[in-house]
N, C-alpha and C positions, 0 to 999 in steps of 0.2 A: 174878143174872146170867142164869139160864136163862129168866126171864120177860121181861127187858128187852132182851136181846141180839138181834143179827141172826142169821138162820139161813141157812146155805149147804148145799145138798145135792148129792151126787154119786151115782154108782151104788153105791159101796161105803161111803162115809163121809158123815156129817152133822156139820157144825160149827156150834156156837153161839158167837158172838163178841160181846164187849162191849169197846168202845174205852175205854182208860184210859191215864194217863201211865205211862211206864216201859217196861220190856221186855215182849215178848210172852211170856206164860206159857201153856203148852199142857198139858192133861191128856187122857188117853186112857181111854175107857170101852168095854168089851165086855159088853153085857148078856147075861143068861142066856138070853133069848129068841133070841139070835143063835147062841150055842154052848152046848149043854147041859152038856158036860163041863168041869170046872174046868181040866183040863190044856189043853184046846183054847182056852178063853177066855184063859188065861195066855199061851200061845204067840202067840195073835193080838194080845194087848195088847203083848207084847214086840216083835213085828214092827212094830206101829204106832209104838211109841216109837223103834225104829230108823229108821223112815221119817221121823219128825219130826226126828231128828238129821241125817239125810241131806238133808233138804229145804233149799232156799235160804232164807236169813233174809229177813225182811221189815222194812221201816222202821216199820211200824205197831206200836204198843204196845197192850197190853190183855190180856184173858183169853180163852182159847178152850177149849172142851170138845169133843173129837172123839169121836163115837159111831161104832162099827163097825156098819153096817146089815146086812151079810152077809159071811161069811168067804170070801175069794177062794181060788182054786186055789193049790196049793203050787208054787213058793215065793211066800209072801205079800208079802214086802217090796217087790219091784219094782212090783206092782200097787198097793200102798198108797202108795208114793212118788209114782207118777205121778198118782194121784187127789188126793193131798194138795197137790201143786204147783198143780193146777187150783184147788183151794179157796183156797189162800193168795194166788193171783193176784187173786181176787175181793175181797180186802181192800183192795187198792190203789185 
């Protein structure tokens, strides 16, 4: 999926997407190069998953992996939600 999918980039997030039948399945990745401390990575990942749940659903199906490129200012979730909405609009 990571080699065949399409790539969408924003200021905070990068999404790799592969179209498939069925519902859209999304995973979140916060690399160690983005946040050195595990507690910071985990809180960023949880905020990203909350943003995924809060984002509007899309009619497209497939798999998506969302990478956090840089950690936003606190509170993280509003920044991530707005960025994610822009990326999901590109799928349509």
